[in-house]
Each structure stands twice: as structure tokens, then as C-alpha cells.
C-alpha positions as CSV (number, residue, x, y, z in Angstrom):
1,X,106.9,30.7,-95.9
2,X,108.4,34.3,-95.7
3,X,108.4,37.0,-98.3
4,X,111.5,38.8,-99.4
5,X,110.7,42.0,-97.5
6,X,110.2,40.1,-94.2
7,X,113.5,38.2,-94.7
8,X,115.3,41.4,-95.4
9,X,114.0,42.9,-92.2
10,X,115.0,39.8,-90.2
11,X,118.5,39.9,-91.8
12,X,119.0,43.5,-90.8
13,X,117.6,42.9,-87.3
14,X,120.0,40.0,-86.9
15,X,123.0,42.1,-88.0
16,X,122.0,44.8,-85.4
17,X,121.7,42.1,-82.7
18,X,125.1,40.7,-83.6
19,X,126.7,44.2,-83.4
20,X,124.9,45.6,-80.4
21,X,124.0,42.7,-78.2
22,X,126.1,39.6,-79.1
23,X,129.3,41.5,-79.8
24,X,129.7,43.1,-76.4
25,X,128.7,39.8,-74.7
26,X,131.4,38.0,-76.6
27,X,134.0,40.7,-75.8
28,X,133.2,40.4,-72.1
29,X,133.3,36.6,-71.9
30,X,134.3,33.7,-74.2
31,X,131.9,30.9,-75.0
32,X,132.5,27.5,-73.5
33,X,134.3,26.3,-76.6
34,X,135.3,27.5,-80.0
35,X,133.1,25.0,-81.9
36,X,129.8,23.4,-81.1
37,X,128.7,20.2,-82.9
38,X,126.4,17.3,-82.7
39,X,127.5,13.7,-81.7
40,X,127.9,13.2,-85.5
41,X,130.1,16.3,-85.7
42,X,127.7,18.4,-87.6
43,X,128.2,22.1,-86.8
44,X,125.5,23.7,-84.7
45,X,124.9,27.4,-85.1
46,X,124.5,29.7,-82.2
47,X,121.1,30.9,-83.3
48,X,118.6,29.8,-85.9
49,X,116.1,32.2,-87.5
50,X,113.6,32.2,-90.5
51,X,116.7,33.0,-92.6
52,X,117.8,29.3,-92.1
53,X,114.5,28.0,-93.5
54,X,113.7,30.6,-96.0
55,X,113.4,28.1,-98.8
56,X,111.0,25.8,-97.0
57,X,107.6,25.3,-98.6
58,X,105.2,24.2,-96.0
59,X,102.9,21.9,-98.1
60,X,105.8,20.3,-100.1
61,X,108.4,20.0,-97.3
62,X,106.3,19.6,-94.1
63,X,102.6,19.1,-94.7
64,X,100.3,17.6,-92.1
65,X,100.6,14.4,-90.0
66,X,99.2,11.4,-91.9
67,X,99.7,13.1,-95.3
68,X,102.7,13.3,-97.6
69,X,105.5,13.8,-97.3
70,X,105.0,12.5,-93.7
71,X,107.7,14.7,-92.3
72,X,105.4,15.5,-89.4
73,X,104.4,11.9,-88.7
74,X,102.7,8.9,-90.4
75,X,99.4,9.1,-88.4
76,X,97.1,12.2,-88.1
77,X,96.8,11.9,-84.3
78,X,100.1,10.1,-83.5
79,X,100.3,9.3,-79.8
80,X,97.0,11.1,-78.9
81,X,95.3,8.1,-80.6
82,X,97.7,5.3,-79.7
83,X,101.0,5.3,-77.8
84,X,104.1,3.8,-79.3
85,X,104.7,0.1,-78.6
86,X,106.9,-0.2,-75.6
87,X,109.4,-3.0,-75.9
88,X,112.3,-4.3,-73.8
89,X,114.9,-6.6,-75.2
90,X,114.7,-9.9,-73.3
91,X,116.5,-13.2,-73.7
92,X,118.9,-15.3,-71.7
93,X,119.5,-18.8,-70.7
94,X,116.8,-21.3,-71.5
95,X,113.4,-20.7,-73.1
96,X,111.7,-21.0,-69.6
97,X,113.9,-18.3,-68.1
98,X,113.2,-15.9,-70.9
99,X,109.5,-16.8,-70.8
100,X,109.5,-15.8,-67.1
101,X,111.1,-12.4,-68.0
102,X,108.5,-12.0,-70.8
103,X,105.7,-12.4,-68.2
104,X,107.4,-10.1,-65.8
105,X,107.6,-7.3,-68.4
106,X,104.0,-7.8,-69.5
107,X,102.9,-7.6,-65.9
108,X,104.9,-4.3,-65.6
109,X,103.0,-2.8,-68.5
110,X,105.2,-3.6,-71.5
111,X,103.1,-3.7,-74.7
112,X,105.3,-5.7,-77.1
113,X,107.9,-8.4,-76.7
114,X,111.4,-8.2,-78.1
115,X,113.4,-11.4,-78.3
116,X,117.2,-11.7,-77.9
117,X,118.8,-14.9,-79.1
118,X,122.2,-16.4,-78.1
119,X,125.1,-16.4,-80.5
120,X,124.7,-20.1,-81.6
121,X,121.0,-19.4,-82.5
122,X,122.0,-16.2,-84.3
123,X,124.5,-18.0,-86.3
124,X,122.3,-21.0,-87.1
125,X,124.1,-23.5,-84.9
126,X,122.5,-26.0,-82.6
127,X,123.5,-25.9,-78.9
128,X,125.4,-29.1,-79.2
129,X,127.7,-27.8,-82.0
130,X,131.4,-27.6,-81.2
131,X,131.4,-23.9,-82.0
132,X,128.5,-23.3,-79.6
133,X,130.6,-24.4,-76.6
134,X,130.6,-21.7,-73.9
135,X,128.0,-19.5,-75.7
136,X,124.7,-21.3,-75.1
137,X,122.2,-19.0,-73.5
138,X,124.8,-16.3,-72.7
139,X,123.7,-13.2,-74.6
140,X,120.2,-14.4,-75.4
141,X,117.9,-17.4,-75.4
142,X,118.9,-20.7,-77.0
143,X,116.3,-21.9,-79.6
144,X,117.1,-25.2,-81.3
145,X,113.7,-26.7,-82.1
146,X,110.0,-25.9,-82.3
147,X,109.8,-27.2,-78.7
148,X,112.0,-24.4,-77.5
149,X,109.8,-21.9,-79.3
150,X,106.7,-23.4,-77.6
151,X,108.4,-23.0,-74.2
152,X,109.5,-19.5,-75.0
153,X,105.8,-18.4,-75.5
154,X,104.2,-20.6,-73.0
155,X,101.1,-18.8,-71.6
156,X,101.4,-15.9,-74.1
157,X,98.5,-15.4,-76.6
158,X,100.1,-15.1,-80.0
159,X,97.0,-13.4,-81.4
160,X,97.2,-10.6,-78.8
161,X,101.0,-9.9,-78.5
162,X,103.3,-8.2,-80.9
163,X,106.6,-9.9,-81.0
164,X,109.9,-8.7,-82.3
165,X,112.7,-11.2,-83.2
166,X,116.2,-9.8,-83.4
167,X,117.8,-12.4,-85.7
168,X,119.3,-12.3,-89.2
169,X,121.2,-15.3,-90.8
170,X,118.8,-17.8,-89.3
171,X,115.7,-15.5,-89.5
172,X,113.8,-17.8,-92.0
173,X,114.0,-20.7,-89.4
174,X,112.9,-18.6,-86.4
175,X,110.0,-17.1,-88.5
176,X,109.0,-20.7,-89.6
177,X,109.0,-21.8,-85.9
178,X,106.8,-19.0,-84.9
179,X,104.3,-19.8,-87.7
180,X,104.4,-23.5,-86.8
181,X,103.7,-22.7,-83.2
182,X,100.7,-20.5,-84.3
183,X,99.5,-23.3,-86.5
184,X,99.7,-25.8,-83.6
185,X,97.7,-23.4,-81.4
186,X,95.2,-22.8,-84.2
187,X,96.0,-19.1,-84.2
188,X,95.2,-17.8,-87.8
189,X,98.4,-16.6,-89.4
190,X,96.7,-13.3,-90.5
191,X,96.4,-12.4,-86.8
192,X,100.1,-12.6,-86.0
193,X,101.7,-9.3,-85.3
194,X,105.4,-8.6,-84.9
195,X,108.7,-7.9,-86.6
196,X,111.5,-10.1,-87.9
197,X,114.8,-8.3,-88.2
198,X,116.0,-10.3,-91.1
199,X,118.3,-7.6,-92.5
200,X,121.3,-9.3,-94.0
201,X,122.7,-6.2,-95.7
202,X,123.4,-4.5,-92.4
203,X,125.1,-7.7,-91.2
204,X,127.7,-7.5,-94.0
205,X,128.0,-3.7,-93.4
206,X,128.2,-3.6,-89.7
207,X,127.2,-6.4,-87.3
208,X,129.2,-9.2,-89.1
209,X,126.9,-12.2,-88.5
210,X,126.4,-14.3,-91.6
211,X,126.4,-17.8,-92.9
212,X,126.1,-17.6,-96.7
213,X,127.2,-14.8,-99.0
214,X,125.4,-11.5,-99.8
215,X,123.5,-12.6,-102.9
216,X,122.0,-15.8,-101.5
217,X,121.4,-14.0,-98.2
218,X,119.4,-11.4,-100.2
219,X,117.5,-14.2,-101.9
220,X,116.4,-15.6,-98.5
221,X,115.4,-12.2,-97.2
222,X,113.2,-11.8,-100.3
223,X,111.8,-15.3,-99.8
224,X,110.6,-14.2,-96.4
225,X,109.1,-10.9,-97.6
226,X,107.3,-12.7,-100.4
227,X,105.9,-15.4,-98.2
228,X,104.9,-12.9,-95.4
229,X,103.0,-10.7,-97.9
230,X,100.7,-13.7,-98.5
231,X,100.6,-15.5,-95.2
232,X,101.1,-13.0,-92.4
233,X,99.9,-9.5,-93.6
234,X,100.2,-7.9,-90.1
235,X,103.7,-9.2,-89.5
236,X,106.8,-7.2,-90.6
237,X,109.1,-9.6,-92.5
238,X,112.1,-7.3,-92.4
239,X,113.3,-4.5,-90.1
240,X,115.9,-2.6,-92.1
241,X,118.3,-1.8,-89.3
242,X,120.3,1.4,-89.0
243,X,120.7,0.7,-85.3
244,X,123.7,-1.6,-85.7
245,X,125.3,0.7,-88.4
246,X,125.2,3.5,-85.9
247,X,126.5,1.3,-83.1
248,X,129.5,0.3,-85.2
249,X,130.5,4.0,-85.4
250,X,128.5,5.6,-88.2
251,X,127.3,9.2,-88.0
252,X,123.6,10.0,-87.9
253,X,123.7,10.9,-91.6
254,X,125.5,7.7,-92.5
255,X,123.1,5.7,-90.4
256,X,120.1,7.2,-92.3
257,X,121.7,7.0,-95.7
258,X,122.9,3.4,-95.5
259,X,119.7,2.2,-93.9
260,X,117.5,3.7,-96.6
261,X,119.8,2.4,-99.3
262,X,119.5,-1.1,-97.9
263,X,115.7,-0.7,-97.8
264,X,115.5,0.5,-101.3
265,X,117.8,-2.4,-102.4
266,X,115.3,-4.9,-100.9
267,X,112.5,-3.1,-102.7
268,X,114.3,-3.5,-106.0
269,X,114.9,-7.2,-105.4
270,X,111.2,-7.8,-104.6
271,X,110.2,-5.9,-107.8
272,X,112.7,-8.0,-109.8
273,X,110.9,-11.1,-108.5
274,X,107.6,-9.8,-109.9
275,X,106.0,-8.6,-106.6
276,X,103.8,-5.5,-106.8
277,X,105.3,-2.7,-104.7
278,X,101.9,-2.0,-103.0
279,X,101.6,-5.7,-102.2
280,X,104.7,-5.9,-100.0
281,X,106.0,-2.3,-99.2
282,X,103.4,-1.7,-96.5
283,X,105.0,-4.5,-94.5
284,X,108.5,-3.1,-94.6
285,X,109.7,-1.6,-91.3
286,X,112.8,0.2,-90.2
287,X,114.9,0.3,-87.0
288,X,116.9,3.3,-85.9
289,X,119.3,4.4,-83.2
290,X,118.6,7.3,-80.8
291,X,121.7,9.0,-79.6
292,X,122.4,11.9,-77.2
293,X,122.2,14.9,-79.6
294,X,118.4,15.3,-79.3
295,X,117.8,17.8,-82.0
296,X,120.0,15.9,-84.5
297,X,118.1,12.7,-83.8
298,X,114.6,14.3,-84.2
299,X,115.8,15.9,-87.5
300,X,117.1,12.5,-88.6
301,X,113.7,10.8,-88.1
302,X,111.8,13.6,-89.8
303,X,114.2,13.6,-92.8
304,X,113.9,9.8,-93.0
305,X,110.1,9.9,-93.5
306,X,110.4,12.7,-96.1
307,X,113.1,10.9,-98.2
308,X,111.3,7.6,-98.0
309,X,107.9,9.0,-99.2
310,X,109.5,10.8,-102.1
311,X,111.7,7.9,-103.3
312,X,109.1,5.2,-103.0
313,X,106.8,7.2,-105.3
314,X,109.3,8.7,-107.7
315,X,111.6,5.7,-108.1
316,X,109.3,2.7,-107.5
317,X,105.9,4.0,-108.4
318,X,104.3,3.3,-105.1
319,X,100.7,4.5,-104.9
320,X,99.2,3.2,-101.7
321,X,99.8,5.6,-98.8
322,X,101.0,2.8,-96.6
323,X,103.8,2.0,-99.2
324,X,105.2,5.5,-98.7
325,X,104.9,5.7,-94.9
326,X,108.2,4.9,-93.2
327,X,107.4,3.2,-89.9
328,X,110.2,2.5,-87.5
329,X,111.3,1.1,-84.2
330,X,113.8,3.0,-82.1
331,X,116.3,1.8,-79.6
332,X,118.4,4.0,-77.4
333,X,122.1,3.9,-78.1
334,X,123.9,1.0,-76.5
335,X,127.2,2.4,-77.6
336,X,126.6,5.5,-75.4
337,X,126.3,3.5,-72.2
338,X,129.2,3.6,-69.8
339,X,130.5,1.1,-67.3
340,X,131.7,4.0,-65.2
341,X,128.9,5.5,-63.0
342,X,126.3,3.3,-64.6
343,X,123.4,5.2,-63.0
344,X,124.2,8.1,-65.3
345,X,122.9,5.9,-68.1
346,X,119.4,6.4,-66.8
347,X,119.7,10.1,-67.9
348,X,121.3,9.2,-71.2
349,X,118.5,6.7,-72.0
350,X,115.8,9.3,-71.0
351,X,117.2,11.9,-73.4
352,X,117.5,9.3,-76.2
353,X,114.0,7.9,-75.6
354,X,112.6,11.5,-75.6
355,X,114.3,12.0,-79.0
356,X,112.6,8.9,-80.4
357,X,109.2,10.1,-79.2
358,X,109.6,13.7,-80.4
359,X,110.8,12.2,-83.7
360,X,107.6,10.1,-84.1
361,X,108.7,6.5,-83.6
362,X,106.2,3.7,-83.7
363,X,108.0,1.4,-81.3
364,X,110.6,2.1,-78.6
365,X,113.2,0.1,-76.6
366,X,115.0,1.7,-73.8
367,X,118.3,0.2,-72.7
368,X,118.9,-0.7,-69.1
369,X,121.5,1.2,-67.1
370,X,123.6,-1.8,-66.3
371,X,124.0,-3.1,-69.9
372,X,127.6,-1.9,-70.2
373,X,128.3,-4.5,-67.5
374,X,126.1,-7.5,-68.1
375,X,122.7,-8.6,-69.3
376,X,120.1,-6.4,-67.7
377,X,118.8,-7.1,-64.2
378,X,115.1,-7.1,-63.4
379,X,115.5,-3.8,-61.5
380,X,117.3,-2.1,-64.5
381,X,114.7,-3.4,-66.9
382,X,111.9,-2.0,-64.8
383,X,113.6,1.4,-64.6
384,X,114.1,1.4,-68.4
385,X,110.4,0.6,-68.9
386,X,109.3,3.2,-66.4
387,X,111.3,5.7,-68.3
388,X,109.1,5.2,-71.3
389,X,105.9,5.2,-69.2
390,X,106.9,8.5,-67.5
391,X,107.6,10.1,-70.9
392,X,104.2,8.8,-72.2
393,X,102.1,9.7,-69.2
394,X,103.8,12.6,-67.4
395,X,106.0,14.7,-69.8
396,X,103.4,15.9,-72.2
397,X,105.7,15.0,-75.1
398,X,103.1,12.5,-76.4
399,X,100.3,15.1,-76.4
400,X,101.4,17.2,-79.4
401,X,101.9,15.9,-82.8
402,X,105.5,16.7,-84.1
403,X,106.0,19.2,-81.2
404,X,109.4,20.4,-82.6
405,X,108.0,21.0,-86.1
406,X,108.5,24.6,-87.0
407,X,111.6,25.1,-84.8
408,X,114.0,27.0,-87.0
409,X,116.8,24.8,-85.6
410,X,115.1,21.5,-86.2
411,X,113.8,22.4,-89.6
412,X,117.3,23.5,-90.7
413,X,118.8,20.3,-89.3
414,X,116.2,18.2,-91.0
415,X,117.0,19.9,-94.4
416,X,120.7,19.5,-93.8
417,X,120.5,15.8,-92.9
418,X,118.2,15.1,-95.8
419,X,120.6,16.6,-98.3
420,X,123.7,14.9,-96.9
421,X,121.9,11.5,-96.7
422,X,120.7,11.9,-100.3
423,X,124.3,12.6,-101.4
424,X,125.3,9.2,-100.0
425,X,122.2,7.5,-101.5
426,X,122.9,8.9,-104.9
427,X,126.5,7.8,-104.8
428,X,125.5,4.2,-103.9
429,X,122.9,4.1,-106.6
430,X,124.6,5.9,-109.4
431,X,128.4,5.4,-108.9
432,X,128.5,2.0,-107.3
433,X,125.3,0.5,-108.8
434,X,125.2,2.2,-112.2
435,X,121.5,3.1,-111.6
436,X,120.6,0.2,-109.4
437,X,120.4,0.5,-105.6
438,X,120.4,-3.3,-105.3
439,X,123.6,-3.6,-107.3
440,X,125.1,-0.5,-105.5
441,X,124.6,-2.0,-102.0
442,X,126.1,-5.4,-103.1
443,X,129.0,-3.6,-104.7
444,X,129.5,-1.4,-101.7
445,X,129.6,-4.5,-99.4
446,X,132.1,-6.3,-101.6
447,X,134.3,-3.2,-102.1
448,X,134.3,-2.3,-98.4
449,X,132.7,1.1,-99.1
450,X,130.3,1.0,-96.1
451,X,132.9,-0.5,-93.8
452,X,135.5,2.1,-94.6
453,X,133.1,5.0,-94.0
454,X,131.9,3.6,-90.7
455,X,135.5,2.9,-89.6
456,X,136.6,6.5,-90.4
457,X,133.7,8.0,-88.5
458,X,134.3,5.7,-85.5
459,X,138.0,6.6,-85.4
460,X,137.2,10.4,-85.7
461,X,134.7,10.2,-82.8
462,X,137.2,8.3,-80.6
463,X,139.9,10.8,-81.4
464,X,137.5,13.6,-80.2
465,X,136.9,11.7,-77.0
466,X,140.6,11.2,-76.4
467,X,141.3,14.8,-77.1
468,X,138.4,15.8,-74.8
469,X,136.8,17.7,-77.6
470,X,133.8,15.3,-77.0
471,X,133.1,15.1,-73.3
472,X,131.6,11.8,-71.9
473,X,130.5,12.3,-68.3
474,X,132.2,9.8,-66.0
475,X,134.7,8.7,-68.7
476,X,136.8,11.8,-69.6
477,X,135.0,14.3,-67.4
478,X,133.6,14.3,-63.8
479,X,135.2,11.0,-63.0
480,X,135.2,9.3,-59.5
481,X,136.7,6.3,-57.9
482,X,134.2,3.4,-58.0
483,X,133.7,0.0,-56.5
484,X,132.9,-2.9,-59.0
485,X,129.2,-3.5,-59.5
486,X,128.2,-6.7,-57.7
487,X,124.4,-7.1,-58.4
488,X,124.6,-8.2,-62.0
489,X,122.6,-10.9,-63.9
490,X,124.8,-13.9,-64.5
491,X,123.8,-16.9,-66.7
492,X,124.2,-20.3,-65.0
493,X,126.9,-22.4,-66.7
494,X,124.6,-25.4,-66.3
495,X,122.3,-23.9,-69.0
496,X,124.4,-25.3,-71.8
497,X,124.2,-28.9,-70.5
498,X,120.4,-28.7,-69.9
499,X,119.9,-27.3,-73.4
500,X,122.0,-30.0,-75.0
501,X,120.2,-32.7,-73.1
502,X,116.9,-31.3,-74.2
503,X,118.0,-31.2,-77.8
504,X,119.2,-34.8,-77.7
505,X,115.8,-35.9,-76.3
506,X,114.1,-34.3,-79.2
507,X,116.4,-36.0,-81.7
508,X,115.8,-39.4,-80.0
509,X,112.0,-39.3,-80.2
510,X,111.4,-37.7,-83.5
511,X,110.7,-39.5,-86.8
512,X,114.1,-39.4,-88.6
513,X,112.6,-40.4,-91.9
514,X,110.2,-37.5,-91.8
515,X,113.1,-35.2,-90.9
516,X,115.2,-36.4,-93.8
517,X,112.3,-36.0,-96.3
518,X,111.7,-32.4,-95.0
519,X,115.3,-31.4,-95.3
520,X,115.5,-32.9,-98.8
521,X,112.4,-30.7,-99.6
522,X,114.2,-27.6,-98.4
523,X,117.3,-28.6,-100.5
524,X,115.2,-29.1,-103.6
525,X,113.7,-25.6,-103.3
526,X,117.2,-24.1,-102.8
527,X,118.5,-25.9,-105.9
528,X,115.4,-25.0,-108.0
529,X,115.7,-21.3,-106.9
530,X,112.2,-21.4,-105.4
531,X,110.9,-19.8,-102.3
532,X,112.2,-21.9,-99.4
533,X,109.7,-20.8,-96.7
534,X,106.9,-23.4,-97.2
535,X,109.5,-26.2,-97.0
536,X,111.2,-24.6,-93.9
537,X,107.9,-24.4,-92.1
538,X,107.2,-28.1,-92.8
539,X,110.7,-29.0,-91.7
540,X,110.4,-27.3,-88.2
541,X,107.0,-29.0,-87.7
542,X,108.7,-32.5,-87.9
543,X,111.3,-31.2,-85.4
544,X,114.2,-30.5,-87.8
545,X,116.7,-28.4,-85.8
546,X,118.0,-24.9,-86.4
547,X,121.4,-26.3,-87.3
548,X,120.1,-28.9,-89.7
549,X,118.1,-26.5,-91.7
550,X,120.9,-23.9,-91.8
551,X,123.3,-26.6,-92.9
552,X,121.2,-27.1,-96.0
553,X,121.6,-23.5,-96.9
554,X,125.3,-23.5,-96.2
555,X,126.0,-26.7,-98.2
556,X,124.1,-25.4,-101.3
557,X,125.0,-21.8,-101.2
558,X,128.5,-22.2,-99.8
559,X,130.1,-20.5,-96.7
560,X,131.1,-16.9,-96.9
561,X,134.4,-15.6,-95.7
562,X,135.4,-11.9,-95.8
């Protein structure tokens, strides 16, 4: 964007500034610290100028919103046309309790639901399983049967609401229950909107929730993508999730690289099944973390769009614009929340949410200030939602498309993050996968490549905190004596018994013969290596339980231990 003569003049002017203005200031007073860096430990320069973006080609590298390479956004008008979907993670206790929270959030102005499940449901266990003891309803809602799903969405129009389901090993069953509920209510499947997380690669890499091994897990993910491309075209069948990779300790670069690698691996598996890239790719979605280093985060989101557009076209022959547009949900960084001085978390969440908006997210969840202590209270959830609403309505951040585009600092960081992420992606594809991203991700999981990288980054960050090279307000700086927080949400211990009684009532009234036939049909599809989703939908309709269906997968594919 600059000619050589202009760059030469800027270079000379910068040298004069350093000698005549900066130098005397540095002699008179030291800067606050010797080195400045992002949360991910990327060096940050004192000043950025056109010299840092001299190689940028506007049309190739930036372009315009809604056009390739989508660096500046996937839609021409972005939030001037439609605000991002505002979601708050909700789920605890029974389906009725979570349904009450859903209605509360909708009444407060939330525009999309986001469902948290308890650990037994996440792991594909029924509430009456021995391993579920003490965990039912504790960190999310318990869902054992289609009846629980019906209670969860009582009074909510499935044709109007967009619903996100944060669930992975048992995602095919939850998706089947949602479809079965829509069928019961005579809501056309093509009207359903929402997102199923259903990202098993990130489970093996970071979050560690699985039932069967990586390859059969991949097969089930692809089953859902294939089925959704035909049955629910407005529903996202997978949300490729860097969020949990970052929460486990990865840097921003590693989060971006490993997430995109996982996404490209899913693309390759779908292509191997014979699906056309433009038939399924528009339904793929992504999920990123927003941390405290605001410019690093904005640059990460912009680099993500640019990498995705180029790779989808050059590697996978995508032609439809929607196949090359990376659309993503953002959640503020849970790992950054502190139990000390929890109201400080309101400020952290605001900065992180602003980064997501400035970076062009399509959907946003803001954490509640008390989440380092317990499940969020109603007051904390309302403050978190109001944070988004104030950014949307009062800050002006939503009025300009890609408002930080053209910033020398942000453009330089975007280029740096893109290059570093592509180095990781190339290593996974070429070195680990011998030219296949799918094989590279599977090899990286089995060899511990991802886990070691995240572990090293997490350790390095913690060392910086302990050496006070990384200041955390209220933890290793500006500390105060505090009284324990008393107004916290607590799940009644009686929830487990009520849920188990409810499950037993379903089992007592249902047609056991129909259940056996339905589970046998699921098993036959597994053995025949066919798409399991039609049989799973039929199974939940005759009141087969979560645990019963997941047991079929486990018995045929085998349990996974690592």
C-alpha cells in the first residue's frame, strides 16, 4: 500500500524520532518493564508504523467485508444489519429449573439459548448409573430421555429460537432428542436453528470427555454432519472448539492453529465419505476464546477468517462463498476469572467481549462474575448479558465494520498470528499426517503432540504469574483481605433423587419391546458402518435412554483409555 519512496521517508523520520524524542525520554525515565508481551507471550512493539505492514496488499490480504478473503468480516454490513446472537450458558438441576432460567434470560433480552449439561449427560450416562452418583444436575442440566428434553424447552418455540448444545461424546443422542421433540411438535426440521458442539477432536486434545476412541468418535461426528446437511440445513452440526484448547493453557496462536486443523480434518473425513464440500461446509461453525489481550484477540479472529477462506478454496476446492466464510461463536475466558475480588471479573469480561465484537464474532457468550466460585446466580447472569447489550447499544463498537482494520498494530499482529498458526498447521498436515490433515490430527492425538504443546504453554504462563512477570489484579497484585462470598447458586442435593425417580417412571411405562428393537437397529447400523442418526432418532422416540444408546456405541466400538 506504500511505495518505496514513502517507506524510505517514514524510515528516516522514525530514526529521527527515536534519536531526538524517544531517546531523551528513555534517558530521563525507564519504561514500566523491560519487555511488553501479550497474554500469549508474543512481543509487542512500542510503536507500529507503515513499515510493519509494508508488504500488505489491500485487495489480497484485506479486501472488503463480505468478500474474500473475509479478513474484515463475513457480512458486508456486519452489526449494522444484524447484531451478534447474545447467548448465556444456562443449565443446572432438573429440566424445569433450567427451563425457568431460559425464560428469564429470554425475558431479559437474550437472543439465543446455550445449554449446559451435567457430567453424567456429557459422558453418556443415565442419572441412575453408579458413576453418576453425586454429579446429577450439578454443573448442568440432567437429560436422560426425550421427556427431559420436552421439559427443558417447555413454552419455547423451536422454530423461533436458536439453541446451542454444549455436548460432545453424547452429541448424537442430544441432537436426536431435539429432532424428535421438533417432530412431536410438528416443527419442520428445516426451520430448526442452533449449534451442536459435537467436536470430539478437541476432547482428546484438551477437555478429556470421551467414551469411544478417536476414530469411531470421528465417524460419529461425520454421521451427524452428513445427516444434518440433509435434514436440518439451518442447524450447525459441529462447532469446532478452540475455546477449550485455550482454557487448557494454549496460546492464542495454538488455539487458532489446532482449531483450524481439527476443522480441516473434519472436512477431509466428510470428503472421504463422498460428500460435496459445498453441500456441508456452509454448516460448519467454530468456537473461540476471547482473552484479555484485546489487540491479540482481534488479530486472531481476523487471521482465522483469512486462513480459512484460502485453505478451503486451495486445498478442498470450495466454490460457494458460504463454504469459505468462517463463522464463529465467542466466549469470554473462563480461565481468566478470579475467585479473589470477583467483581473485577466484570471488567475482564467487558474487555474480552469487546474483543469478540471488534473481531467480528457471529455469536457471543459473556461469563458471569461469580463463575470462579459457583454456577452463575441470576444477578451475575443479568450483568453479563447487560455487558453485551451496553456494548451493542451504547459503545459504538457495533456501528463500524472492522473498526480496527488498518491499524498498523492490528494488521501487523494479524500477519504474525497467521504465519505462526500456518506453521503449526503445516507441521500437523505434512509431518504428522504425511499430507493428510485428518491423519495428522489423529496422529497428533495418539502421540501426545497437542497435549505436550498445551502443557508447555500452560506451565510457561503459570511461571510468569508466579514470577510476577504476568500481573493478575487481585491475585498477585493489588490484593486485599476478603470475606467468603455467601450469595452463590447451589444445586439442591434432592435433584438427583427426583431425576432418578423420573427416569424409573419412564422405564416402567414404556414399551420394552419397542426399545429393544430400536437399540438393535442402532447396533446394526454401527456394525454395518452406516450412518447411525436415523436409528438414534427412532430410538429416542420410543424412550430409549441416553445411557442405553451410548452403551451400544461403547459395546461395539470399545471403551477408550488414554
